[in-house]
C-alpha positions as CSV (number, residue, x, y, z in Angstrom):
1,M,-177.9,68.3,-83.9
2,D,-179.8,69.1,-81.1
3,L,-181.8,72.2,-79.5
4,V,-178.6,73.9,-78.4
5,T,-177.3,73.2,-81.9
6,S,-179.6,73.9,-84.3
7,P,-180.7,77.3,-84.4
8,A,-176.7,77.6,-86.0
9,V,-177.7,74.9,-88.6
10,R,-180.5,76.8,-89.3
11,Q,-178.5,80.5,-89.3
12,H,-176.0,79.1,-91.9
13,V,-178.7,77.9,-94.6
14,H,-180.3,81.5,-93.8
15,D,-177.4,83.3,-94.2
16,A,-176.7,81.3,-97.5
17,V,-179.8,81.7,-99.2
18,A,-179.5,85.5,-98.8
19,E,-176.6,85.2,-100.1
20,G,-177.7,83.7,-103.5
21,R,-177.4,80.5,-103.0
22,H,-179.7,77.9,-104.1
23,W,-178.1,74.6,-104.4
24,L,-176.4,73.5,-100.6
25,V,-175.1,70.4,-99.2
26,L,-175.7,69.3,-95.4
27,D,-172.3,67.8,-94.3
28,L,-173.6,65.6,-91.4
29,S,-171.2,62.9,-91.7
30,E,-169.9,63.9,-88.1
31,V,-173.2,64.1,-86.5
32,R,-173.8,61.4,-83.8
33,F,-176.7,62.5,-82.6
34,C,-179.7,64.3,-83.8
35,D,-183.3,64.9,-82.2
36,S,-186.6,66.3,-83.1
37,S,-185.6,70.3,-83.2
38,G,-182.4,68.8,-85.6
39,V,-185.0,67.0,-87.5
40,G,-187.0,70.3,-88.0
41,V,-184.1,72.1,-88.9
42,L,-183.8,70.0,-91.6
43,I,-187.4,70.0,-92.9
44,A,-187.7,73.6,-92.4
45,A,-184.1,74.0,-94.7
46,R,-186.0,71.7,-97.2
47,R,-189.0,74.0,-97.3
48,L,-186.9,77.1,-97.9
49,M,-184.6,75.4,-100.3
50,R,-187.4,74.4,-102.6
51,S,-189.3,77.5,-102.1
52,C,-187.0,79.2,-104.0
53,S,-186.2,76.4,-106.6
54,G,-183.0,75.3,-105.0
55,R,-181.7,71.9,-103.5
56,L,-181.0,70.6,-100.4
57,R,-178.3,67.4,-100.5
58,L,-177.2,65.8,-97.2
59,I,-174.2,63.6,-96.4
60,L,-174.8,61.2,-94.6
61,P,-172.5,57.7,-93.6
62,P,-174.6,54.5,-95.4
63,Q,-176.9,52.8,-92.5
64,D,-175.1,50.0,-91.5
65,A,-171.6,52.5,-90.8
66,A,-169.9,51.9,-87.8
67,H,-170.3,55.3,-86.7
68,G,-172.6,58.2,-88.3
69,S,-175.4,56.1,-89.2
70,H,-177.7,58.0,-86.2
71,V,-178.9,60.8,-88.2
72,H,-180.0,58.0,-91.0
73,R,-181.9,56.0,-88.1
74,V,-184.0,59.0,-87.1
75,L,-185.0,60.2,-90.4
76,A,-186.3,56.8,-91.2
77,A,-187.6,56.4,-88.2
78,L,-189.6,59.3,-88.2
79,G,-191.0,58.6,-91.9
80,V,-188.9,61.6,-93.4
81,R,-185.8,60.1,-94.8
82,R,-187.6,59.9,-98.2
83,L,-187.4,63.9,-98.2
84,F,-183.9,64.1,-98.5
85,D,-181.5,63.6,-101.4
86,V,-178.8,61.6,-99.5
87,Y,-175.1,60.9,-100.4
88,P,-172.6,59.2,-99.4
89,D,-169.8,61.7,-98.9
90,L,-169.3,65.2,-100.6
91,G,-167.9,64.0,-104.4
92,A,-170.9,62.7,-104.9
93,A,-173.0,65.6,-103.3
94,T,-171.2,68.2,-105.8
95,E,-171.3,65.8,-109.0
96,L,-173.6,67.7,-111.8
97,D,-177.0,66.3,-111.9
98,E,-179.3,65.7,-114.6
99,D,-179.8,69.6,-115.7
100,G,-176.3,70.1,-115.4
101,E,-176.2,72.0,-112.3
102,D,-173.4,71.8,-109.5
103,A,-174.1,72.0,-106.0
104,V,-171.1,73.2,-104.9
105,D,-172.2,75.0,-101.5
106,S,-171.1,73.2,-98.7
107,L,-172.0,73.7,-95.3
108,S,-171.2,71.5,-92.2
109,A,-173.3,70.9,-89.8
């Protein structure tokens, strides 16, 4: 996610919220690069979801994965990784949470 691709992710999140979705999963498992504009979109998406009492979940490979751990490292280096609910795959991200709510609306970045 960079300056070129981040606006599309931002638009997908805004469209989902406009359609009434308040539980979103962003699948970032195939994202190999994330710059500050990508991080900004993730933080803005989290803020938007919280403002409508929703929840944002991210799918990221484990930090020690052979590929795909770049986003993990970027978020950790910037000190914002703790802001996000991170899951290893779609199954884990969409399991029922402690409130019995299901996060089934999924967007791939």
